[in-house]
KEKE-3310 file (N, C-alpha, C; in steps of 0.2 Angstrom, whole numbers, plus 5000, padded with zeros to 4 digits):
npx = (4536:4529:4538:4548:4542:4542:4534:4538:4546:4541:4544:4549:4563:4568:4567:4576:4588:4594:4592:4595:4592:4581:4582:4594:4591:4580:4588:4598:4590:4586:4598:4602:4593:4596:4612:4613:4610:4599:4599:4588:4577:4576:4570:4569:4575:4583:4592:4598:4605:4614:4622:4630:4646:4647:4636:4640:4651:4645:4637:4646:4653:4643:4642:4654)
npy = (5916:5917:5910:5919:5930:5938:5940:5943:5953:5967:5980:5982:5980:5991:6000:5995:5998:5992:5993:5984:5971:5963:5963:5956:5944:5939:5939:5929:5918:5916:5914:5902:5893:5894:5896:5908:5925:5935:5951:5958:5951:5955:5965:5983:5988:5977:5977:5989:5987:5977:5984:5992:5993:5985:5977:5970:5963:5955:5947:5940:5933:5924:5915:5910)
npz = (5606:5618:5627:5628:5635:5650:5664:5677:5676:5677:5676:5688:5689:5683:5694:5702:5698:5687:5671:5661:5665:5662:5648:5646:5651:5642:5630:5634:5635:5622:5616:5622:5616:5602:5596:5588:5585:5578:5574:5567:5572:5585:5598:5599:5610:5614:5603:5604:5617:5613:5604:5612:5620:5632:5630:5618:5623:5633:5626:5618:5628:5632:5621:5618)
capx = (4535:4527:4543:4552:4538:4544:4529:4541:4550:4535:4546:4553:4570:4571:4568:4582:4594:4597:4588:4596:4591:4576:4585:4599:4587:4577:4593:4600:4585:4586:4605:4602:4589:4600:4617:4613:4606:4598:4597:4582:4572:4577:4567:4573:4579:4588:4597:4602:4609:4619:4626:4635:4652:4645:4632:4644:4655:4640:4635:4652:4654:4638:4642:4661)
capy = (5923:5916:5908:5925:5934:5937:5944:5945:5960:5972:5987:5982:5979:5998:6003:5992:6001:5988:5993:5979:5964:5959:5962:5951:5938:5937:5937:5923:5912:5915:5911:5895:5890:5894:5901:5913:5930:5939:5957:5960:5948:5958:5971:5989:5988:5972:5979:5995:5984:5973:5989:5995:5989:5981:5972:5965:5959:5951:5942:5936:5928:5918:5911:5907)
capz = (5609:5625:5631:5629:5640:5657:5668:5683:5674:5675:5678:5695:5687:5682:5700:5706:5695:5682:5666:5656:5667:5658:5641:5646:5652:5636:5626:5636:5633:5614:5614:5624:5611:5596:5597:5583:5587:5572:5576:5564:5576:5592:5600:5598:5617:5613:5598:5608:5621:5609:5601:5617:5621:5637:5627:5614:5627:5637:5621:5616:5634:5632:5615:5618)
cpx = (4533:4533:4548:4548:4540:4540:4533:4545:4545:4537:4550:4560:4572:4572:4574:4588:4597:4592:4589:4595:4586:4578:4590:4596:4584:4583:4597:4596:4586:4593:4606:4598:4593:4605:4618:4608:4605:4595:4590:4576:4572:4572:4572:4578:4585:4594:4601:4607:4615:4624:4631:4641:4651:4641:4635:4648:4651:4638:4640:4654:4649:4639:4649:4661)
cpy = (5922:5914:5914:5930:5933:5942:5947:5952:5965:5979:5987:5983:5987:6001:6001:5994:5997:5988:5987:5972:5960:5958:5956:5944:5935:5935:5930:5917:5911:5912:5904:5891:5889:5899:5906:5919:5935:5946:5960:5956:5950:5964:5977:5990:5983:5974:5985:5992:5981:5978:5992:5990:5983:5975:5967:5960:5953:5945:5937:5931:5923:5914:5908:5900)
cpz = (5616:5629:5633:5634:5647:5662:5674:5682:5672:5676:5684:5694:5686:5689:5704:5703:5690:5676:5661:5659:5663:5651:5641:5647:5646:5631:5628:5634:5626:5613:5616:5619:5605:5597:5591:5585:5581:5575:5573:5568:5583:5592:5599:5605:5616:5609:5601:5612:5618:5605:5605:5617:5626:5634:5622:5618:5631:5632:5619:5622:5634:5626:5614:5621)
residu = (ALA:ALA:LEU:LEU:ALA:GLU:PRO:ARG:TYR:ASP:GLY:ALA:HIS:LEU:ALA:ALA:GLY:ASP:PRO:TYR:ARG:ALA:ILE:ARG:HIS:ARG:LEU:THR:ARG:ARG:LEU:LEU:ASP:ALA:PRO:VAL:LEU:HIS:LEU:ASP:GLU:CYS:THR:GLU:ASP:GLU:ARG:ASP:PHE:CYS:SER:THR:GLY:ALA:GLY:ARG:THR:TRP:VAL:ARG:GLN:ARG:VAL:ALA)
# end
C-alpha cells in the first residue's frame, strides 16, 4: 500500500484538467509489479476508470 501512495498527487492533477492521471499512475505501478489486475482489489475510482472505453484501452495497451 505504501508503494501505491503518491503524495505528489494531492489534488493538483485535478486542477491541471486530468482527473485520471493519479489513477493511471497507480494502475501502471500495479501492472508492472504483476500483470494481473484484480478489480476487487482496486479503489472505486480505479474500477470506474477501468470500466470506461478509454480505461479498458489504456489497460490493454499496457499489458500487451
